[in-house]
Steps between C-alpha positions, in 0.01 A plus 500: 500500500331706768832541686670619182245778463506582870880541487494691165699224330278484191516876461881517526593187302204448268227238510641287216843475660344424839286222351794351310729511804234356731426212263873429474536500881205263546636264235840509668363436850265223388695323224856637529462656155782752443408861572463720192749767396312776682680385814863586572756232582485616862118461500537149363767403754288631787196308376704176514544567874135600544372188324725278712384672820132463406550130423666448840216687673249278319677185614513631858127578485410149382737343754320691778164374376628141502636542854169647622300218340733242658470668840122499475507133399720411799285707736183342360623158614434609860174552691267745320506752787879486511507543122275806516712658774824426312348637180390813684851541644642463150268768364581731791874450441466566127283804578760636742781445249298667225415784739870545570566508127226759459654713774837478329339584165324801655829630638672435167224695328580804711842513327431299187808617309730385779317168541504449123878545495553265795273241334711506184830488687382196697354305208740581216873439513577755228410857409300419186188631673646852489350602167535829314175648362694650205614158376287234670135446411426284804529791746273713281240223477510434873584815696531476877136608544394182316673288766359716780148442366571127463629481859197692630260262322694200632473642853127549459448143384723365775301692762178348368657153508616557860150601602359184339760285681409659833128430441580138407720464810222628726254261334739209557550600865125531548429156354795335674373599845127477427458123552699530824277781626178305434633189675639705788169690544297177500723349767459805726120493462489136613684585821 
């Protein structure tokens, strides 16, 4: 609701219509309940594509988690120091990839309208995303600024996650070499 007020949606559409439309969208996304009549046919057709895309993204997310868990299981079968080093390398790789994504997102944010258009052209094979504010409620509920704010918050959370991954990677590196350092130091003292 905060974003609706921030983007003057409640003021321009009316709080009752915003609440009704939002409840209809949530019901559609969660339970595939048909959208109410506030939405145009074009809105409804675009939401079919959006729902499908979000479902695919969810499956990809869970598939990545399964792959990561399997990789950690396979790596754990090795020596503990080797496991820690491999885990650290994994976290560093993920951190670098996420950092690259953040860099791309930062550059996209510098020309958000252009990046928003490219995003839609890449992910949708039709022009249903080109909505008219005179006829289509969806574009009035979610103006471009809404998506800019969403992208900025996603970038912020991703940056925090990257920082956490880097700290974990350094901890893994530290502990993977620590036993070696103690043993190596003891051997030199004996000589």
